N, C-alpha and C positions, 0 to 999 in steps of 0.2 A: 439560697436560690429557690425559685418556685419549681414545682413539678410540671413537666410537659410530657404527655403521653402521645406517642405517634401510632396511628392506626392505618394499616395497609388496606389495599383494595381486594376485590374479589379475585380468586385464584392466586393471590399473592401470599406473602408471609412477612414476618418481621425483618428478614434479611434484606428485603427491598428498601428498607428505611435506614440502612447502615450508613450510607454516605451523608444523608441529611442529618442523622444523629451526630455524626462526627463534626459537622459544621456548627451545630447548636450546643454541643456538650459543655462549652465554657460559659454559657449563659443560663442554662437550665439543668435541673436534674432530669435526665432523659429516661423515659420508660418506653419499652416496646413489648408487644405480645403478638402471638399468632392466634388468630381466631380458631374456634373449634373446627376440626377437620382440615385445617391449613397448616403448612409448615411441619408436617409429620405428626401433628396432634391426631388423636383418635377420631375417626369418622363416626358420628352417631347414627343410630337408626332414624332418629327424628329429622325432619327437614331442616336445612339451613334457613335462617331467617335473620332479619335485622334485630328482632327481639332477642334471639339466642346470642348473637354476637355482643349485644349490649350487656347481657348478663356476664359474658366473658370479661368485659371491662370492669364491671362492678365487683366481680370475684377477685380480679387482679388487684384492684384498689384495696379491697378488704384484706387480702393476704399480705400486701405490702404496707398496710396501715397508712394509706393515703386518704386523707379526709376530702381534699379538694385538689383539682388539677386543671391545667390548661390541656386542651386537646387539639392536635392537628390530625385531620382525617383526609386521606387521599381516596378519591373515588368512593367506593362503597364504605370505606372507613369514615368518610365525611357524613354519609347517611346515618351511620351508627352514632356519630357525634350529634347530629340533629335530634335523633331519637332520645339520646341521653339528656340533652339540654331541655327537651320538652317534658320528659317524665321524671328526671332526676336532676333538676336545675341546681340543687344544693351541692351537687358533686363537681360541677363544672365552673371554672372561673371565666374563661373565655374559650371560644371555639374558632378554629381556622379550618376551612375546607378548601380542597383543590380538586377540580374535575369531578365533582359529585353530581351524578345524574339523579334527579329527584322526580322527574316526570316519567311515569311508566304506564303503558297500556299494552293490550295483547299484541298489537302489531310491532311495537318497539321490542317487546320481550322476544317475539319470534325472530326478529332481525338479529338481536344480540346473541341468542342461543345458537343460531346458525353459525356464528363466528367461533363458537366454542365446541365445535364438533371435534372430538379427539382424533378420530381417524383422518379427518381432513388436515388437522394440524400436523400429524405425523408425516403426511405425504408432502404438504406444501411448505411447512415451517418446521423441519426436523430439529433444528437447533433450539427453537423455542420449546418444542415438545420435550426435548431432552432436559432443558432447564426446568420445566415444570416437574418432570419425573424426579429430578434431584431435589428440588425445593420441597416437595411433599413426601419424600421418602421418610420412613419405610411404607407409608400408605400408598395406595394406588391412585396416581394422579388423574386417571380417567374417571375414577369414582368422584374425585373432588369436582371435576368439571361437570359431571352429571348432576351432582347435588347443587352446584351453583346455578346450573340451567333450570333446575326445578324451582329454586328460589326466585329466579327472574320471571318465570312463568307465573308464579304466585303473586309477585309484585304487579305483573301486568293485569292480573284479574282483580287484585285488591291491594292497592298501594298502601304501604304501612303508614305513611304520613300524607295527608291531603294538603293542598296548597293553603287551605285555611288554617291548618294546624300551626303553621309558622308564625301566625300573628300572636300566639301566646308564648312564644319563646323570647324571654327578656334577657337572656344571656348575651353579652356582646359577641358578635360574630363577624368574621372576615370571610367573605365568600369569593373564591378566586376561580378563574378559568383561564386556560391557555387559548390564545387567539387562533390556534390551528387544531383545536380539539375537534375530532370528527365523530365523537360519541356523544358528547354533552353539548347542547346548544346554548348560545348566549341568551336567547329568549327565556329559556326555563331558568337559567341562572339569575337573570335580572328579575324574573317574576318572584322567585324566592327572596331575593335581596329586598325587594320592595315590600314584601309581607313582614319581614323581620323588624321589630320595633327599634333595635339597637344594632346597626350593621354597617359595614363598609363593603364596597365592591372592588375587586382587583382583577385586572386582565394582564396576564403575563405575555409579553411579545415573543413571537417566534417559538411558541410552545405547543406541541401536540399533546395527546392524552397520556401516552406511556410515561410513567414516573421516571424511568431510566433516561428519558430524553429531556427532562426538565433541568434548567440551570439551577443547581442546588444553592449556589451563592445568592442568586437573586431571590429564590424562594425563602431562604433563611433570613435574608434582609427584611422581606415583607412580614414574615412571622415575628421576628424580633421587634420590629417597629410597632406592630399592633399589640403585642403582648406586654410591651414595656409600660 
């Protein structure tokens, strides 16, 4: 069986991908990791960045003696996947992304960071705040949010990948979006899809942004069909 590495989103961790891994485990050798500062990993003094998380993937592959792998990236994990396919194409067989926001400017970054205010989350979404505290323990989940917000602001000022960068990605890609996603637009998803030389576009019906609300059976079917 071929390797398939599952990458989580911002403020997430590898536990988010457990149910999807369970559906795919009979078809692939499944790998998961939590990015630096996520899932209880040490929070660095250096800023979070797409480049930093890409290095996490390369280190994981080296430690596990993985020469090449398929990647599924959810949200920010998909952005990391795009970065890897551009700069380390020899490492990636095929890439599948879901709900990956690729267009960032200062206004969008300001909007998204406002949604990640830890104090507001504690007041309005205490169950979610408690989930984040558990997910990132023993690290301080509020620090994780702060570092993610810093990364989004940096992306808004200087996006890691420009729309033109995607034209040089020759790795086969499946770019997917849920039709009810309120964070990622169809326009930006289609724009990237059109730039990619070897790509497919998929829209999941009745699907919002949170991975927990995605039909894992449908998602796994789409992944397996593309990677086969």
